[in-house]
C-alpha positions, 0 to 999 in steps of 0.5 A, a space after each residue: 457471464 454476469 453483465 456489469 451494471 452500467 455506470 459512467 465509471 464502467 463505461 469510461 474504462 471500455 476499450 481502455 488499456 491500463 498499466 498497474 504497478 504493485 499488482 501483487 500487493 494487498 491493494 493491487 490485487 483488489 484493484 485488479 480484481 475489481 477492474 476485471 469484474 466491474 469494468 469488464 470491458 477494459 481492453 488490456 491490463 498490463 501488470 509491471 512485475 519483477 522476477 522474485 524468488 526464482 519466478 519470472 513475471 509470467 509465472 508470478 502472474 499464473 500464481 496470482 490467478 490461482 489465489 482465491 481473490 479472483 474466483 468471483 471475477 472468473 465466475 462472473 466474467 469467465 475468461 476475464 483473466 486473459 486481459 492481464 498481460 505481464 510486463 517484465 520490469 522493476 521500479 528500482 532499475 533505470 527505465 524501469 528495466 522494461 525492454 524497448 518493445 514493451 516500452 513501445 507497447 505501453 507508450 502506444 496503448 496505455 490510457 490509465 496508470 495506477 501506481 500502487 507499488 511501494 515499500 511499506 517497511 516503515 523503518 527501512 534505511 532512508 536511502 533504500 526507501 527513497 530509491 523504491 518510493 521516490 526514484 521509482 515514482 520518478 522513473 514511472 513519470 518519465 515513462 508516463 510523459 512519453 505515453 501518447 494517450 494518457 488520461 489519468 495517472 493515479 498515485 497511491 500515497 498515505 494519509 500519514 505522509 503529512 502527519 507532522 501537520 495539525 490538519 491535512 487538506 486534500 492538496 499537495 504541499 510544497 516541500 521546504 527543500 526541493 525533492 531533486 536536491 534531497 535525492 541528489 544529496 542522498 545518492 552521493 552519500 554513503 549509508 553512515 552519512 545518510 543515517 546521521 542526517 536522517 533524524 534531521 530530515 524526518 523532523 517529527 515524522 515517525 519513520 522513513 516511510 512517511 518521509 519518502 512518501 512525502 517526497 514522492 508527492 512533492 516530486 509529482 508536484 514538481 515533475 508531472 506538469 502537463 500530465 493528468 495526475 491525482 493522489 489517493 491517500 489511504 490511512 490504515 488499510 485493512 481487510 475487505 468490507 464487501 469485495 471481493 468477499 467480506 473480510 478478505 485479507 492476505 497479509 499480517 500488516 497493520 491491524 491484521 498482524 496486531 490481531 494475530 499476535 494478540 490472539 496467540 498471546 504474543 502481544 500484550 501491550 502498546 503505547 498510545 492514547 485510547 481516545 485517539 481514532 483508529 483510522 482504519 479503512 477497508 481495502 475495497 474502499 481504497 480500490 474503489 476510490 482509485 478507480 473513481 478518481 481515475 475516471 474523474 481525473 480523466 473527465 474533469 481536466 482541471 490542470 491541478 494536482 489533487 489529493 484524495 484522503 481515503 480515511 474513516 475519520 469521524 465516519 463510523 469512528 472507532 477509537 483505539 480503546 474500542 479496537 482493544 475491546 473488540 480484539 479482547 472480546 472476539 479472541 476470548 470468544 473464538 480462541 486461537 488453537 495455537 496460542 502461546 500464552 493467555 491473550 490479554 491486550 492493553 493500550 496505555 499512554 504511559 511509556 513507563 507502564 508500556 515498557 514494563 509490560 513489554 519487558 515482563 510479557 514480551 521480552 522475558 517469555 521470548 528469552 525463556 522460550 529460545 533456550 527451551 527451543 534449542 534444548 529440544 532441537 528446534 530453531 530459536 525464534 
């Protein structure tokens, strides 16, 4: 066993029990791995897991153990995964769908809660997005209010939830309309009514995801009185910088999906300003900040709800123009063996030029390939 470097943060987690939502997500996996490896004296890490694709929470946890991300933790801290304990639950259910016995277990033992579960579908219908991202947070808050030893509740938001503001400070902003009023209205409306009012509610925000995350922050401000709560707002989360090993990534969200599409010759154009900052942040930077914020929130009880913007900003700044140049250079140097067309990616602030490129290089090839696939007996994509 490799001894963990002694630090106030690692020492704080000694003999602490932790509850994590979203542990099977991108950020959640890295957070769990870091806690097991660097805060190795934690007592128990409870993972809220729902049944999925025919697998019960225990089976999902066993599958999680098998992923490459935990190899380093198991090597440096043998047996550490025995600290993980699955809790059968679902954020979309009343009482989180947790049994009475498990609720009692959490209420009597948990000191730290990391809430990283969320639906990251940017254009999900507003009603569904609110149910998962706002009501799920509300249900978790209800449980946290019952916890006897709670020292920190860390909520993962997004740096873009207040993207309609010129400047985003590390504070939680009041909502012009109370969150409870919006939730109540959305719940009795049918899907058609919600779809009709959605553009009015977004007010300049690009999608329902950022709006729902804004409501979740406001909900915390309104209903977390007496609880030690903090919010972490990452920007565009991408592959690991250093931990558990460089470049680790397990999904095609954000820059990873964009790079994969470009490498296959499927993506040729996007609309935006090449001079703007590509605010990309490695996933291990986010998980490390979450752990430090939990320690700081517990040991510096200010009574205020603080927000921590986890962004690159002008530190090691990369513009979208730089991003495009990097992609085109490395893809041509290390070509994808499964490419459909020659990769050539462009970023433009002209909507007309972007739409023209999309028509010529995205839609036409797609419509040409589908009949070919059908003729050859394959499924059209």
